N, C-alpha and C positions, 0 to 999 in steps of 0.2 A: 365682132358682133355677137349678140347672144342669140342662142337657138332655143325655141320654146317648143314644149311637147303640146301640139295643138289639141288632142283629146282632153288632156288634164286642164287646159285653159277653158275648154267648153264646160267642163264640170264646175269649175270655179264660177263661171258666169251664171250656171243654172242655180247654184247654192246662193249666190248673192242676189239673183233676181227674185227668189222666192221670198226673202226678207228684205223687201226694198225699203229704202229710206223714206220717211214721210215727206210729202212735196212741200217745198218752201213757197208759201204764198206771199203775196205782197202785204206788207204792214200798213199800207195806206190805201185810200179809195178815192179816185177822182170821178165824181158823178158826171155822166154824159150831159153835155148841154142840150136843153130842149130846142126843138126847131120852132122857135118863135122869137120875136124881137126882144132884146135885153133891155132892162130898165133898171140900172143899178141904184138909182136913188129910191125907187119904190121897194126894191128888194131889201135895202138897208133899213128903210122904215118898218117893214114887215118883220124883219129879224129882231128889232129892238122891241117891237110890241109883243112878239112871242116870248122873249126872255123876261119881260115884265109880268107876263101871265103865269110864269112857272110857280109851282108851290114853294113855299119858304123851305130852307134847309138848314141844318146845323152850321155854326161857323167853322168848326174843325172837323175832320174825319174822325169816326170813332176808333179807327185802328192805330191812330197816333197816340199811344199811351203817354209818351213823354210830354207832348203838348197838353193832352188832356189833363195830366196831373198839375200842370201849371195853372190851368184854368181853375182846378178845384181848390188851389191854394189862394185864389183871389175870389172869394164868394161876393164881394161888394160890388164887383163888376157885373153888369147886366149883359147876358149873351146877346151878340149882335146877329143880325141875319147875314146869310152868306152873300146876299147881293151888295153888302157894303164892305166886304172884306178886302177885295182888291182896290176899292176906292180909297179906304183908309190907308192901305199900304203905299199907294202911289203918292198920297198927300204927306206920308211920314218921311221926311228928309232930315237925317241927323247929320249935321256937319257937311251938308252938301257932298255926300259920299257917293260911291257907285250905286247903281239901280239893280245890282245882281241880288235877287232874292231867292231864299230857300225856306222850307219849313222851319228849320232851326232859327233862322233869322227872325221868323214871325212870331217866335215865342215871346211872351211878355218878359220872361227872365233873361233874355239874351242881352249881352252887353251892349250898352248904348254908346260905346266909344266909337269915334269916327274911324273909318278904314280908308286908307288912301289908295287902294288898289282895287281893280276889278277882277283880279286872278284869283280863282278858288284855292290855288295852292298857297296863296299868301294870306288866307284868312286864319281864323283861329285853329289852332293845331287839332283840336277835337273835331271841328267841323270838316277840316281837310282829311282827317284820318277816316272819319265815317264815310266821306264821298269816296275815297279811295278804296276803302274795304268793300263798298258796294260795287264799284266798277270792277276791281281786281281782287276777287276773293283769294285768300291764301289757301295753298294746297297743303294738305295734311301730310307731313313726313314723319313716319314712325321713328326714324333714326335721328331726329332732331327734336330738341327740347327747347321750347320757346318760354323765355321768362320775361314777363312785363314788369317794367319798373317805372317809377315816376322820374322826373328830372332831378328832384331833390335827392333821392336815394342813389341814382347814377353818379351825380357830381360828388356826393360824399364818398362813395367808393373810389371813384377815379382819382380823388385827391390823395388816396393812399397808393393806388396803383401807379401813378406818375412818379412817385418817389422810389419806386422799385421794391414795394412791399406788396404782400398778398392783402386781399380785401374780401368782404362778404361775396362779391360778384366775380372776382378774379383770383386765381391761384397761380403760382410759379411752377412750371414744368421744368425741371432741371434737365430732363432728357432733351428736349428741343430749345431750351433756354428761351421760353416765350411764356407770355401770360395767357392762360386759357379760362374758359368759364368755369366757375366753381360749381360743385354739387351737381354734376351731370352724371347720368347712368353710365354704366360700363359700355363701351362701344358706341356711344351717342355723342353727338356734337350738340353744342349749346348755342343759343341765340338769344341775344338781349335785344328787347324791343322797348324803346322809350315811348311813353304815352304820346301819342299824336304823330309818331315817326314810323315810317316802314323800316324793312329790314335794310335797304341800301343806305339810308340816311343814318340809322342807328349804328350799323357797322362802320360807316365812314367817320362818325363822331368818336366812337370808342376806339378805333384803330390808332388814332393820333396818341392817345393817352397810354395805350398798351405799348405802342412802339417806343415812346419816351421811357417808359418804366423798364421794358426789356433791354433797351440799350444801356440804360443805367446799370443794369444788373450784369450785362455782359462786360461793361467797362470794369465794374468792380472784380468780376472774375478774372479779367485780363490783368489787372492790378495785383491781384493775388499771385498769379504766376510770374510777374515781373519781380515781386518782393523775394521770390525764392531763388533769384540769380545769385551767383556767387560773387563775392567781393573781387575775385580775380578778373571778372569781365570789366572791370573799371568804373569810374563814377558815372559815366554818361548815362548808362542804362538806368541807374538808380536815380539820378537827377530827372531823367524822363518819367520814371515812375512817380516821383515826388510831384512833378508838375501835373500829371494826370490826377493823382490823388487830390491835390489842391483844387483843380478844376471840378472834380466830382463833388467835393464839399460845397464849392461855390454853386454849382448848379442846383444841388439839393437844397441849399438855403434859398436860393432864389425861387425854385419851384414851390417851396413851402410858403412864401410870401405871396405867390401868385393867387388871383382870384379863382374860385369864390372861397372866401373864408367861411368857417363854421357858423359864424354870427350871421353872415349875409344869407346863408342857406336857411336859417331858422326864421328870418323876418321878411325876406323878399324873394321873389323869384327871378334869379338873374337870367340874362339872354344867353341861350346855349351857344348861338352862333358867335357872339362876341368872345366867350370863353374859349371856344375852339380856335378862334383866329389868334387869341392871345398866346397860345401855346406853340403857335406855328414856328417861331424863331428857335425854340428850344429843340424842336424835332429837327430842324435844319442843323443846328449845332451838333447834336448827338449823331446824326447821319454822317456829317463831315468827319467827326472824330472816328466813327467806327470805320469809315473807309481808311483812315490812317493805319490802324492796327488790323484791318481786313476781317472784321467780325460784324458785318452788317446783317440786316434782318433776312436777307436773301440767301445767306450762308448758314448751313447746318453746323452744329458743333463737330460732327464727325468729318467735316470738310474745311476746318480751320486750317489756313496755311501756317507754316512754321514761321515765327516772327524772328527776324535777324536782329538781335540786340547788340551786335558790335557797333562801335561809335560811328565809323564812316558811314555805312549804309543807313543807319538809324537817322543820323542828322541830315544826310542827303534826302531822306524820304520826307522828313518834317519840312525841310526847306522847299522841296518840290511841291508839296501841298500847299504851303504858304504862297508860293509864287503863282500857283493856279488860281487861288481865291483872289488875290490881288488883281491878277489879269482879268478875271471874270466879273470883277466888282461884286464879289459877294458881300453880304451884310457886314458892316464894320466889326460887330462883335465876334463874328467868325474868323475874320482876319486877325483881330486882336488876340484871339485865344490861340491860334497857331503861332503868332509871333511870341506869345508868352511861353509856349512850349519849346520853341526854338531858343528863346533867350535862356531859360532855365536849363534845358538839356545840354546846351553847348558851352555853358559858362566855364566849367572845369576843363573841357577839351581845349577851348580857346587858350585858357591859361596855360595848359601844358605846352600847346604849340608855341605860345610866346616865351615860356621858359626855355624851350628847346633851342631858341636862338638868343638866350640871355636876357630877354626883355621881361622885367618884373621878377621878383622874388630874389633872395639872397642866396647866391651860389655857395654851397657848403664846401670848404676846403677839403681836399683829399687828406686822410691820415697817412697814406702811403707816401713814398718818396715822390716828390714833385720834380718833373723834369725841368732843368734849368740849363742855361748856357755854360756848361762846364765840360771839360775835356773828357771825363769819364762817363758822362751821362749816356753815351752811345756805346759803352763797352759791351760787347755781346757776351762776355763771360760773367757780367754782373747779374746775379740771379733776380734782384729787385728790379733793375731796369728792364730785364727780359720780361718779368711778369707784367710790368706797366706797359711795356710795348704791346703786349698781347691784349691788355685791357683796352688800349686806345684803339686798336684797329678791329677789335670785336664790337666796340661801341660803334664805330663807323659802319660795320656791315649791319648792325641791328638797327640802324636808323630807318624809319619808315618812310617809304616814298609814295604811299598812297594817302590821299586826302579826300575830304568830302567834295562832292561835285560843284559846290556854290564857291569854293575857293577861286579868287579871280586868277585869270591866267598870268598877270604880272606877278602875283605872289608865288604860283607854282613854278615860275621860272627861276626863282631866287631862294625859295624856302629850303629844298633839300641841300643845296650848296651851303647855305648859311648854317644849317644844323651841323653839317660836318666841319665847316670852318670854325664853329664855336669850340668843338672838342680840340681841333687842332691849335687854335689860339690860346685855350686855357693850358695846354701843354707846352707850347712854344714860348709863351711869355704870360705867366699867370697873373703878373701885376700890371697888365695893360690897362691904360685909363679907359678904354671902352668897356672893359669887363667891370671895372669898378662902378662906372656910371649907370650901366644897365642893370647891375645887380641891385642897386639901391632905389631903382625906378619901380614903381608900382605897376602892376599889369594894366594896361590901358586898352586892351582889346576886348571889347564888349559891344553888344547891340544897343542901339539907341533908336527910338521910333518917333518921339515927339518932334514937331517941327522946330521947336526952339533949340532942342540939342542938335538937331541936324544942321540948322543954320549956323549955330555956335561953332561946331566942328569944322564946317565949310570954311568959316572966316577965321580959322585958327585960333579960336578962343576955347578950344577943348581942354587946354592945360588948366586954365583957370577953373573951368567947369568941374574937371575931375578932381582937382585939388580941394575944392570946397567939399566935395563928396567923401574923400578919403583922408585928407590930412588931419591928423589928431590936433585938438585945440591945446594951446600952451597957456591959455588964460587961467585965472584962479577958478577953482571949481565953484559953480553956483550952489545955493542952498538946496538941500534935498527936495524941498517943495517945488523947486522950480525946474528940477531935472526932468527932461522928457525921455522917454524910453521908447524904443522901437516896440511895435505892437507884439512881436513874438517874445520880447523880453520883459513885458509888463508885469508878469507874475513875480519876477525876481526883485521887484523894487522893495519888498519887504526886508531884504537883507541889507539895504542901505538906511534902514530907520533906526533911530536910538532905542536902546533897550528899554523895554516897558511901554513903548508908544502904542496907543490903541489897545491897551489891555482891556479884555472883555469884549472888544468890538471886532466884527467880522472884517478882516483885512484882505481875505482873498475873495475878491469878487470874480468869480470865475466866468470867463466870457470867451467864446470861441472867435478867434481873430484869424484863423488859418486862411479864410478866404478874402481878407482884405487886400493883400497884395494883388490878387487877381483883379478885384474890383477897381483898385487904383490904377492898374496897368490899363485896363479896358477904358476907363475914363480918360486916360492920358493919350490913348492911341488916336492918331488922326483918321478923318474920313478918307483922305487920299495923302500919298507922299508928296512932299513939296516939289516944286518945279526944279529945284537944283538937283534932286535925285528922283526922277519921275518913275523909275522902275526899281524893282528889288535888286537887280544886278548893280545899278548905279549906287544904291545905298550900301551894298556889300563892299564895293570897291573903297567907298569912303570909310567903312568901319575898319578894313584891313590895311588902309593907307600907313598908318604908323608902323605896322608889323613889316610891310614892304620896304619902307624906308630904313628901318633898323637892320633887316636881313641884308639889304644892299650894302649898307655901311660896314656890317660885319665882314662880308665877303671882301669888300674893298680893303678893309683894314688888314686882313690876313694876306691878301695878294701884295699889298704895299709893304708888309713886313718881309715877305720873302724876296721882293724885288729891291728893296731899299735898305735892307738890314746891313749893319756893319760887322756882324759877327758871323757865326757859323751857319746861320739860317739864310745866307745870301745865296739864292738859287742860281744867279747868274755865274757867280764863282764856281759853283759845282758843275755847272754846265760847261764852262770853259775847261775845267779839269777833265771831265769826260771826253770833250772834243780833243784835248791834247793827248791823252793817253789811251783811251779805248778806241778812237779813230785814227791815232798815230799822226797827228797834226803838229805836235811839238817836236821840232828838229833835235834837240838834245836827246829826248826819249827815244825817237825813232832810230837815231844814230846808235845809241847804246844797245837797243833791242836788236838792231841788224848785226851788231858786233857779236852779241851773245848767241843769236839763233843761226845766223847765216855767214857765209863766206864766199868771197868772189876770188879766192886764190886759184892759180893755175895748176897747182900741185895738190895731190891728195896724200897727206901724211898723218899718221896717228902717233901721238906721243905716249909712250908707255911708261916714262919715269913718273915716280911720285912727285907732287908738288902742292903748293898751297892752293886752296880752293878759292882762287880770286881770278876774276876774269881778266883784270889788268896785268896781274903777274903772268897769266897764261899768254896774253898777247905780247909781253915784253921778253919772254924767254928766247933765248938763243943758244945754238950748238947743242940742242938736246938730242937725246938719242930717239930716233923715230924708226918705225918699221913700215913695211909695205902691207897693206891690208889685202885680204883675200876676197873681201866683199866688194860688190859694185859701188862705184863711186857715186854717192847721193849727193850730186853737184848742187851747190847752192846752199847746203846745210853746213853749219860749223862742224869741223872735226872733233871738237870738244864734246859734242853731243853723241859722237859715234865711237868713242873710245872703248866702250865695252862691246861694240858690235852687236848691240841688242836695240830693238826699237819697239815701243818708245823707251827713252832713256829713264833709268830708275836710279834711285839713290838720292843723296842730298846735293849732288853738283848742280843739277839743273835748277832747284829751287834756290840755291844760294846765288848762283849766277844771276838769275832773274830778279832776286831781291836786291842785289847790288845795283842792278840797272834802275830800279825805281828811285833808290837813295841817291845814286850818283847823278841822276838827272835833275835834281834839285840844287846843284852847285851853282848855277847862274841864277841872279835875282829875279829875272823876268820869266825864265823857264819857258818862254814862248807862250805864256798864259794870256797876256794882255798888256796894257800899258803900266802895270805895277802899281796898282791902286792899293792904297794902305789898308782898306777895309777887307781885302781878300787875303791878307797875310795868314789869318787863322786857318782858313780852308786850305792854304798851301801847306802850312805846317802840319796839318792832321792828314794830308794826303799820304804820307808815308805808311800809315797804318790803315787807312781806308781803301787804299789800292793794293791789290795783290793778284798774283797768278794762282791759278788752280788747274787740276787736271780733271776732265771730265769722263765719265763712263760712256764709252761709244759702243754701239752694237757690234757684234761680231758674227761670223758665219760667211757662207758663200756669197760673194757679191757685195758684202758689207764691211770687209775687213782691210780695205785699202789704206786706212790710217795706220795699220801695222807695218806697211811697207814704206821705208824712207825714200824710195824712188819716186812714190806716188805723190801727185799734188796735194792729196789729203793727208800728208804725213804729219803735219802740225795741227791737225783739227782737234787733237786731244787737249790742247792747251788753250785756255781762255783766261781772260782777265776779269777779275770781280771787283766790285765796288760797293763798299757799305755806306750809304748815305746817312745823314742824320735820321733820328727816329722820325721826327715831324715831316721831313722832306721825302719820305718814302711815297708820300702821296704824288709827288711830282717825278720822282725817280723809282718807279715801281719796278719789281721783278720782271714784269713783261716788257718794259722799256729797256731794262738792262740786257734782256735776252736779245733785243734787237741791236744794241751796241756790240754784243758778243758776236753775233752773226757778221757784222761788218769787220769786227777785229779778226775773225777766221778768214774772211775774204782778203783783208789787206796782208795777212800773213802769207796767203798763197801768192798774191801778187808780188810781195817782196822776195819770196822764195824764187820765183821765175826770174825776176830782175837780177838777183845776184847770180843765178845760174847763167843768164845771158852775159853778165859781166865775165864771168869765168871762161865762158866760150870765146869772148873777144880776146882775153888774155892768152888763151891757148892758140888761137888762130892769127894772132897779130904777127907771129914770126914768119918772115917771108922766105928766110933761108931754109927753114925746116917746115915745109907745108904738111899737112895731115895727109894729103893724097899726092904724093911725089909723082906717081905714074899716071894718075887719072885726073887729067886737067879738067874734064868736064864735070866731074864730080866735085873738084875743088871749087870750080866756079858756082856750082849749085849751092855748095856749102856756104860760100860767101853770100850769094844772093839770098838764101834762106835766113842767114844770120842777120842781114840787113832789114829783111821784111819782118822777122820776128822781133828784132829790136824796135823797130817803128811801131809795130802792133803793141807791144807790151808798154813802151814808153808813152804812147798816146793814151792807151787805156789807164795807165797810172795817173797822167796828168788830168784825165778826164774825172777820175774818181776823187782825187784829192781837191782838185781845183773847182770842178763843176758840181758834182754829186754832193760832196761834203761841204767844201767852201761856199758853193753857190746857194745852197740851203741853210747851212748852219749860221753863217756870218750874218745874214739878214735877220734871222731869228734872235740872235744875241743882241743886235742893235735895237730890236724892239723891247728888250728887257732893261734898257737904260731908264733910270728914273725921270730923266728930262727929255725922254723921247717923244712925248706927246707935244711938248713945246716946240721941239725942233722940227717935227713932222707931224702936223695936226691930221693929215690924211691917213696916216698909218693906223691899221686896226689895232685895238687894244684887247685887254682881257677882262672879262666880267668878274671872274673868280678864279681861285686856284685850280678849280677843277677843269675850267676851260683851258687854262694854262697847261695843265697835265695832258689834256686831249690834244692841244696843239703841240706839245713836246712829242707825243706818240705819233702824231701825224707827220712831224718833221722826220722822225726816224723812218716811217713808212715812205716817205718821198725819197729819202736817200737809198733805201733798199730797192725801191722801184726804179731808180735811175741806175742802179748797179745790176738790174735784172736779178734780184735776189728774193722777191716776193713769190709766195706760193703759186699766185696766178700766172706767173711768168716762168714756170718750171721748163717749159720746152725751150724758149729762147735763152733762158739762163744755163741750161744744160749745153746748149751750142758754144756759149762763151767759155764754160768750163772745159768743154773738150778741146777748144781752141788753145787755151793756156796748158792743157795737159799734152798736147802734141808739141807745143814749144819746149816743154820740160823734157819730153822724151827725146827731142832732137838734141837737147843739151847733154842728156845722159849718154846718147850714142857717141857724140863728139868727145865727151870726157873718157869713155872707155876706149876710143880710137886713139886718144892722146896717151892713155896709160899703156897701150900696146896690148890691151886684152882682147882687141878686134883688129882684124887686118882690113886693109883699105878695100879689098874687093868684097869683104863682108859688109862693111859699113856703107859703101855706096848705094846698094839697092835699098838698104833701110832708110837712108836719108831721102832718097827718091820716093819712096812709098809714103813717108811721113809727110813730105812735102806736098804730094798730091792730096793727102787727106786734109792737110791744113788748108789748101786752096779751096777744097770742097766745103769744108765746115765754114770757112770764111765767107764763101759765096752764099751759102744757105743763110748764115747769120746776117748778111747785109740785106737779103731779100726780106727776111722777117722783120728786121729793124725798120726797112723802108715801108712795109705794111703797117707796123705800129705807129710810126710817125704820121702817115697819111690818114689813118683812122683817128689818131689822137687829137686832143685839143691844140697840139703845137703845129699842126699843119697850116693853120691860117696865119702864123707868125714866122713862117719859113723865109729866110734861113736863120735870122736872129732877131732878138727883140732888144731894143735899146731903152734903157730907163733914163728918165729925165729928172733933173733936180737932184735933191738929196736922197729921194727915195730909192732904195735898193730892193729890187724884187727878187724873191727866191727863184731858183731855175726850176724848181718843182721836180716831181718824179717822173712820170712818163713824158712830161714837157721837155725834159733834158735830153731825151734820146735822140733829138735831132742833131744835138751838138756832138754826141757820140758817134752818129753817123757820118758826120762831116769829118770828124778826126780819123775815122777808120776807113773812109771810102771817098776821099777827096779826089783821087785820080781814076777811080773806077778800074783799078789794075786787076781786081779779081775776076 
């Protein structure tokens, strides 16, 4: 609440009361009625008699000089008395118009044209201006300069302003990028007043023309900035600038021909409101264009946002504006203009996208070495092939996976894969028929807007339509006089003339035809889209339909090449090779590898005599000199790897032994690879140099150097198997996928080591006459019990790994790769492209790793399984040392008891965790087994297979 100072308020009242405002009296007077009977008839008669008795007066008041001057210019007329003025005015009915009268209308020089309205605002402009000036006199503003112009002067000036040029009344202000009133004083604002119009109407009329001119100048300034873009930014922004420049020329040509013309201004007075309404559509066009590049009249030049000229956001922005105008049913010309911009700006981009999948344009052959199906094409020592391999996969990485927002979803699903498939197909089979066909096909991806074109494309008549537009004519050349030229090439017709033709005559009839394509495009643009494509998104899907079809065909072709090829590119053959060797499912290779790396002998002897470095000669030797080692017996490992008593083994022995393992495993024709199909012979022949063993660098340090101890279960982790797939097939057999194979290879080596160690323990303990615990019967019984439990555990785990984890997942996947699999099993899911196949291949390895508890997310339960195997191996080492006499039975008994208790504890924890995973996992609703019906063989899955592992390890709940 406000608090007032009462004494000050009293002083204010005293000051104001001394100079009081004059009283406002009534402007009318109602005489009081006399206290006598009223007689209206007599009163009217008396009033009429008194009016007739008045002295005669002049017809017009003397103060109206304008009307008086009219009277002076008509001397032949006799002045009439005032008593006949209104009688004559009432009798004067021109065209049965309104009865509104004024002093100006009573003038004899007033226009005698009939007026169809009774409103003062719709009378003659000068009459209305005079009345308004009398009722609302203008306030004098010293900071504003008023300039009164006639309608003809204003229209003549606005004809220049509307084209974006300065005139006598308006000048261009480059600071604000607006048209301001010309010749105004410093610090003063200008105000143009048209005769007969007030400030509001004059400003409203002028603002439309100045807005059109200012937006044209802003568009021209924006085009100047676009033309400075570098060529490295691509052709899209320059095509966009060219379309805007063409539209600018078209608008200026159209505005030049708009009314009023200079001739009409000289001979007649055009209607200002009609002209103002005629320019309304051009204001809407320029406002819509300015919103595209964000330089409208409400934005100052200092606040212009940065325009993103990269192709994807630029085309997406144009498409979005066009879609908005079509949805809001904007005037046809506005929608047509935005469709023209989209068509012009996206033409080269769409051609590039089409060429990226081999549609349109002749593919230029490489000058470098082309990858073919030859033996030495994948040689890693070949510098040319190595360089080409780098080029191929660099190109795959550089493929753009971002596209404009208007690309249909069905195109986005196949386009990136098709672009990569084209690169792979060109390098895998450069002479493929699809590449030859698509290379000779002209680019057919372009926008079409007319109803006839849309219906033709919809009815599969687009081939004939486009052929007529682009196919060169093979007929005889017509005479030069009959040759028709495109408008933009019309000036070059003189070069087809005979020498000396039109000598002395002007042959260059220069005529600007740059705006003709815009005019033709607008004329052909429909009012609405046809019913078959009612929205812009439907039309977009129709435009990109050929590209979707070609991209799908390209991806399917490459996929079919990898699945049904009879050469080195047969992916199924490589997959069988990987399963047989890196996953140890081929019996010959598994047997020879076990002989080279492991041993199940019951005695530990090291041969010190020199011999040939052949694994077979090593196995066939007899009566050789051996010596007793002082090192602990690394039970399960081949003595040949321990001859130097250093770990890991060094020298050429290991590499030679393992090399002969790969070579010797190919002795049998089938090699456990499959049914011996002839098309896989090339893959099998090259497996000798594609497969190889290698030693990896493992970390060392406290807690990380177990691989340096041959007694540890990680003793063979330094060894891995490598595979060099063909260059093109590295998409399907990537280094990441190979690393998953190698993890499984290391796990299976650990499992084989423990299996061979248990076999050695069985050989050692099978002698009943010489038990390891001759005096400790309970310990001997525990030894046999532990051996049985460990043997059951390792055997069940090994069968689960090879039969369920590997075979249950790998075999159904290989069946899906058969060329006739879809015919045999229509319900089996297929592959859309090679990249989905690669993803499924990687997922297959993930499932196998998950089934073996080797995923990073299964670190806890996987560690329990590893510790269980490690305890079994420790048990085998203690038994081996007891057998060698390095441990006494009283020393070994508590050690075996301790390991057995640890093993039971680990197994109990492992079973609890497995049960929890099975109950939480998706396999719980299919407990205990799931039976497949028919020919379909479902994969066991990753975590889904753990229920089978639980069944194998905990069937009797003995833990």
